[in-house]
Backbone as CSV, one residue per row, in Angstrom:
resi,resn,N_x,N_y,N_z,CA_x,CA_y,CA_z,C_x,C_y,C_z
1,MET,8.762,101.221,12.304,7.650,100.316,12.270,7.152,100.068,13.685
2,LYS,5.844,100.059,13.823,5.264,99.749,15.118,5.403,98.265,15.385
3,LYS,5.367,97.950,16.663,5.500,96.552,17.034,4.326,95.730,16.510
4,GLU,3.135,96.361,16.408,1.957,95.651,15.932,2.051,95.328,14.447
5,GLU,2.801,96.126,13.673,2.903,95.936,12.225,3.955,94.912,11.832
6,GLN,4.829,94.555,12.745,5.896,93.615,12.424,5.333,92.204,12.325
7,MET,5.868,91.452,11.369,5.441,90.074,11.178,6.256,89.179,12.104
8,SER,5.608,88.220,12.699,6.319,87.299,13.579,7.255,86.433,12.741
9,PRO,8.357,85.970,13.340,9.304,85.154,12.561,8.703,83.845,12.076
10,GLY,7.746,83.302,12.790,7.109,82.061,12.353,6.340,82.241,11.061
11,LYS,5.667,83.383,10.930,4.926,83.643,9.692,5.870,83.822,8.509
12,GLY,6.992,84.493,8.741,7.976,84.665,7.672,8.547,83.342,7.211
13,ILE,8.788,82.457,8.156,9.315,81.139,7.809,8.292,80.358,7.002
14,LEU,7.020,80.410,7.423,5.974,79.709,6.670,5.822,80.273,5.262
15,LEU,5.905,81.591,5.140,5.777,82.202,3.816,6.920,81.799,2.896
16,THR,8.145,81.849,3.403,9.308,81.595,2.538,9.567,80.118,2.287
17,THR,9.116,79.246,3.176,9.428,77.826,2.978,8.273,77.011,2.416
18,LEU,7.039,77.465,2.617,5.907,76.663,2.154,5.018,77.385,1.150
19,LEU,4.517,78.531,1.517,3.496,79.169,0.705,4.036,79.646,-0.646
20,ILE,5.096,80.404,-0.654,5.631,80.945,-1.908,6.166,79.843,-2.830
21,PRO,6.989,78.889,-2.326,7.423,77.806,-3.232,6.264,76.946,-3.736
22,GLY,5.265,76.710,-2.882,4.113,75.928,-3.325,3.353,76.609,-4.443
23,LEU,3.183,77.931,-4.325,2.494,78.669,-5.382,3.315,78.718,-6.665
24,ILE,4.633,78.790,-6.541,5.500,78.771,-7.727,5.374,77.430,-8.449
25,VAL,5.422,76.335,-7.688,5.284,74.999,-8.291,3.915,74.849,-8.935
26,LEU,2.879,75.311,-8.256,1.529,75.225,-8.791,1.395,76.031,-10.087
27,GLY,1.921,77.244,-10.110,1.827,78.086,-11.304,2.578,77.522,-12.488
28,THR,3.792,77.050,-12.251,4.562,76.498,-13.368,3.944,75.201,-13.879
29,SER,3.392,74.394,-12.986,2.774,73.153,-13.459,1.515,73.441,-14.269
30,ILE,0.762,74.486,-13.902,-0.406,74.856,-14.704,0.024,75.318,-16.089
31,TYR,1.093,76.114,-16.149,1.595,76.585,-17.442,2.009,75.407,-18.323
32,PHE,2.819,74.484,-17.772,3.285,73.353,-18.568,2.166,72.372,-18.874
33,PHE,1.165,72.259,-17.988,0.014,71.407,-18.285,-0.719,71.918,-19.520
34,ASN,-0.959,73.217,-19.577,-1.651,73.781,-20.740,-0.873,73.538,-22.025
35,ARG,0.447,73.726,-21.951,1.278,73.520,-23.138,1.300,72.053,-23.563
36,ASP,1.480,71.143,-22.597,1.547,69.720,-22.931,0.195,69.169,-23.350
37,PHE,-0.890,69.686,-22.776,-2.212,69.194,-23.169,-2.539,69.582,-24.601
38,SER,-2.169,70.779,-25.009,-2.414,71.161,-26.401,-1.567,70.302,-27.347
39,SER,-0.348,69.952,-26.933,0.475,69.042,-27.752,-0.151,67.656,-27.820
40,LEU,-0.737,67.212,-26.723,-1.406,65.908,-26.712,-2.597,65.898,-27.666
41,VAL,-3.368,66.955,-27.672,-4.521,67.032,-28.571,-4.065,67.005,-30.023
42,ARG,-3.001,67.752,-30.339,-2.477,67.736,-31.712,-1.973,66.351,-32.100
43,ALA,-1.278,65.673,-31.176,-0.755,64.340,-31.480,-1.885,63.337,-31.668
44,GLU,-2.935,63.439,-30.856,-4.086,62.534,-31.017,-4.784,62.769,-32.354
45,ASN,-4.916,64.031,-32.738,-5.529,64.327,-34.039,-4.676,63.802,-35.182
46,TYR,-3.353,63.878,-35.025,-2.449,63.356,-36.052,-2.604,61.847,-36.195
47,VAL,-2.699,61.144,-35.064,-2.890,59.689,-35.116,-4.229,59.360,-35.753
48,GLU,-5.244,60.118,-35.415,-6.569,59.883,-36.010,-6.535,60.074,-37.520
49,ASN,-5.823,61.104,-37.963,-5.707,61.326,-39.414,-4.920,60.219,-40.088
50,LEU,-3.897,59.700,-39.429,-3.137,58.588,-39.996,-3.985,57.338,-40.117
51,VAL,-4.837,57.093,-39.125,-5.690,55.905,-39.162,-6.693,56.010,-40.306
52,LYS,-7.193,57.215,-40.555,-8.168,57.401,-41.635,-7.550,57.178,-43.006
53,GLN,-6.229,57.416,-43.118,-5.545,57.154,-44.386,-5.208,55.669,-44.440
54,ASN,-5.460,55.053,-45.541,-5.200,53.613,-45.650,-3.787,53.305,-46.121
55,ARG,-3.053,54.305,-46.605,-1.728,54.062,-47.180,-0.597,54.200,-46.173
56,VAL,-0.899,54.315,-44.912,0.140,54.538,-43.889,0.656,53.196,-43.399
57,SER,1.971,53.117,-43.237,2.559,51.867,-42.756,2.347,51.731,-41.242
58,ASN,2.474,50.502,-40.785,2.323,50.243,-39.352,3.415,50.938,-38.540
59,ARG,4.579,51.046,-39.106,5.690,51.685,-38.400,5.379,53.161,-38.132
60,GLN,4.856,53.859,-39.125,4.488,55.265,-38.925,3.377,55.397,-37.889
61,LEU,2.427,54.510,-37.941,1.312,54.550,-37.008,1.774,54.275,-35.575
62,GLU,2.650,53.281,-35.407,3.170,52.978,-34.076,4.009,54.135,-33.537
63,PHE,4.805,54.736,-34.389,5.623,55.870,-33.947,4.748,57.031,-33.491
64,ALA,3.713,57.332,-34.256,2.802,58.425,-33.886,2.066,58.095,-32.593
65,TYR,1.656,56.838,-32.434,0.959,56.452,-31.208,1.865,56.574,-29.994
66,HIS,3.111,56.167,-30.125,4.039,56.258,-28.992,4.361,57.709,-28.646
67,ARG,4.292,58.581,-29.624,4.434,60.015,-29.311,3.278,60.498,-28.459
68,THR,2.068,60.014,-28.734,0.930,60.409,-27.904,1.062,59.865,-26.481
69,VAL,1.647,58.679,-26.343,1.856,58.120,-25.001,2.816,59.000,-24.207
70,VAL,3.841,59.501,-24.856,4.783,60.399,-24.178,4.083,61.678,-23.733
71,HIS,3.219,62.213,-24.579,2.477,63.418,-24.208,1.528,63.140,-23.048
72,ARG,0.939,61.957,-23.021,0.064,61.592,-21.904,0.843,61.536,-20.603
73,MET,2.041,60.980,-20.643,2.864,60.922,-19.429,3.248,62.323,-18.968
74,ASN,3.553,63.214,-19.905,3.885,64.586,-19.536,2.699,65.303,-18.893
75,VAL,1.513,65.085,-19.426,0.316,65.703,-18.848,0.080,65.159,-17.445
76,PHE,0.255,63.860,-17.258,0.102,63.271,-15.922,1.123,63.841,-14.947
77,LYS,2.352,63.989,-15.402,3.405,64.547,-14.552,3.061,65.968,-14.142
78,ASP,2.572,66.755,-15.071,2.200,68.134,-14.750,1.055,68.179,-13.744
79,GLN,0.097,67.270,-13.875,-0.999,67.217,-12.917,-0.499,66.825,-11.532
80,ALA,0.418,65.875,-11.482,0.948,65.440,-10.188,1.712,66.574,-9.511
81,TRP,2.537,67.304,-10.264,3.268,68.421,-9.680,2.326,69.538,-9.243
82,GLY,1.247,69.738,-9.975,0.248,70.719,-9.562,-0.389,70.336,-8.240
83,LEU,-0.674,69.044,-8.080,-1.235,68.568,-6.819,-0.245,68.760,-5.679
84,ILE,1.010,68.433,-5.922,2.034,68.601,-4.878,2.174,70.068,-4.492
85,GLY,2.213,70.960,-5.481,2.310,72.387,-5.190,1.101,72.899,-4.431
86,GLY,-0.077,72.410,-4.782,-1.282,72.810,-4.063,-1.284,72.340,-2.626
87,VAL,-0.805,71.123,-2.393,-0.740,70.597,-1.027,0.271,71.386,-0.195
88,ILE,1.414,71.704,-0.777,2.419,72.482,-0.057,1.872,73.861,0.284
89,SER,1.194,74.491,-0.663,0.587,75.804,-0.405,-0.493,75.705,0.664
90,ALA,-1.290,74.660,0.615,-2.353,74.492,1.608,-1.783,74.304,3.007
91,ILE,-0.675,73.589,3.112,-0.034,73.433,4.425,0.457,74.778,4.933
92,GLY,1.026,75.587,4.043,1.487,76.917,4.437,0.340,77.819,4.860
93,ILE,-0.763,77.795,4.115,-1.929,78.607,4.471,-2.518,78.136,5.794
94,HIS,-2.583,76.832,5.977,-3.100,76.292,7.236,-2.227,76.725,8.410
95,GLY,-0.924,76.702,8.213,-0.020,77.142,9.276,-0.186,78.617,9.593
96,LEU,-0.369,79.440,8.574,-0.564,80.876,8.803,-1.879,81.162,9.530
97,VAL,-2.919,80.433,9.168,-4.229,80.678,9.760,-4.289,80.197,11.201
98,THR,-3.671,79.095,11.494,-3.765,78.517,12.832,-2.704,79.030,13.784
99,MET,-1.769,79.836,13.291,-0.716,80.351,14.173,-1.311,81.347,15.153
100,LYS,-0.969,81.201,16.408,-1.493,82.098,17.426,-0.691,83.387,17.460
101,GLU,-1.387,84.473,17.659,-0.744,85.787,17.756,-0.339,86.046,19.202
102,ASP,0.796,86.686,19.354,1.232,87.100,20.682,0.754,88.525,20.899
103,ASN,-0.241,88.690,21.722,-0.798,90.015,21.992,-0.330,90.488,23.349
104,LYS,0.953,90.678,23.488,1.514,91.195,24.736,1.532,92.704,24.680
105,LYS,0.960,93.321,25.667,0.950,94.779,25.714,2.115,95.246,26.573
106,SER,2.848,96.189,26.058,4.002,96.712,26.804,3.586,97.848,27.689
């Protein structure tokens, strides 16, 4: 390998400690957000159908509503982790872009 093709150790550290883990967190949170959001929509539709039926007890309705609250918390958690992963990735990208190159000619 030529000296010009070698990656500086600072860039390798930024890639392995910030950029790659941040993208992994961001990707997994997007996956779980999609899954939890579809569950939230199904739970909300279930509660709506229960409300339209007049023969449902309050206990069933409260249980279904509390299930939707749990899904809402999961969706919020996934959004927060996505934000954290994006910020970590952005810090890594910023570090890579602003890092100065050593252009020493031998």
